[in-house]
C-alpha positions as CSV (number, residue, x, y, z in Angstrom):
1,M,114.3,-8.5,49.0
2,A,113.1,-5.6,51.1
3,L,116.7,-4.6,51.7
4,A,117.5,-4.6,48.0
5,L,114.3,-2.5,47.4
6,A,115.3,0.0,50.1
7,V,118.8,0.3,48.8
8,G,117.6,0.8,45.2
9,L,115.0,3.4,46.3
10,G,117.6,5.2,48.5
11,M,120.1,5.4,45.5
12,L,117.3,6.7,43.3
13,L,116.4,9.4,45.8
14,A,120.0,10.3,46.5
15,G,120.7,10.7,42.8
16,G,117.7,13.0,42.4
17,I,119.2,15.3,45.0
18,A,122.9,14.8,44.4
19,R,122.9,15.8,40.8
20,P,121.0,19.2,41.3
21,V,123.2,20.0,44.3
22,E,126.3,19.3,42.2
23,H,124.9,21.5,39.4
24,L,124.4,24.4,41.9
25,S,127.8,23.8,43.5
26,R,129.5,24.2,40.1
27,A,127.4,27.3,39.4
28,A,128.5,28.8,42.7
29,I,132.2,28.1,41.9
30,R,131.8,29.8,38.5
31,I,130.3,32.9,40.1
32,Q,133.1,32.9,42.7
33,R,135.6,32.8,39.9
34,G,133.9,35.7,38.2
35,R,132.7,33.6,35.3
36,M,129.2,35.1,34.9
37,D,128.5,34.1,31.3
38,R,126.2,31.1,32.2
39,E,122.7,31.4,33.7
40,V,122.0,29.5,36.8
41,S,119.0,27.3,35.9
42,L,117.4,24.4,37.5
43,Q,113.9,23.5,36.4
44,R,112.4,22.4,39.7
45,R,109.7,23.7,42.0
46,D,111.2,22.6,45.3
47,E,113.8,24.1,47.6
48,L,116.6,23.4,45.1
49,G,114.7,25.3,42.4
50,K,114.2,28.2,44.8
51,L,117.9,28.2,45.6
52,A,118.8,28.1,41.8
53,D,116.5,31.1,41.3
54,A,118.1,33.0,44.2
55,M,121.6,32.3,42.7
56,E,120.5,33.5,39.3
57,R,119.1,36.8,40.9
58,M,122.5,37.1,42.7
59,R,124.4,36.6,39.5
60,R,122.4,39.3,37.7
61,V,122.8,41.8,40.5
62,I,126.5,41.2,40.5
63,L,126.6,41.8,36.7
64,E,124.6,45.0,37.1
65,R,126.9,46.2,39.9
66,D,130.0,45.4,37.8
67,E,128.5,47.3,34.8
68,Q,127.8,50.3,37.0
69,L,131.3,50.3,38.4
70,R,132.7,50.0,34.9
71,L,130.7,53.0,33.8
72,M,131.7,55.0,36.8
73,L,135.4,54.2,36.4
74,A,135.2,55.2,32.7
75,Q,133.7,58.6,33.6
76,V,136.3,59.2,36.3
77,A,139.1,58.3,33.8
78,H,137.9,61.0,31.5
């Protein structure tokens, strides 16, 4: 009985961590591939939420840098 309870609780806790980590992993792969159209969002107040917030800030900085480069190249081309 105790073993079944421990296994069930372990699976519940693992699922609560595995799903958000998988979500962040997919977001990182999208950013790596240059697909910046989707916001990185994870509504949590723990370390995983902080990581998601940091990834979103990173995504925005990359988008801003890319826009600045595009504008600079457009000016150079003229």
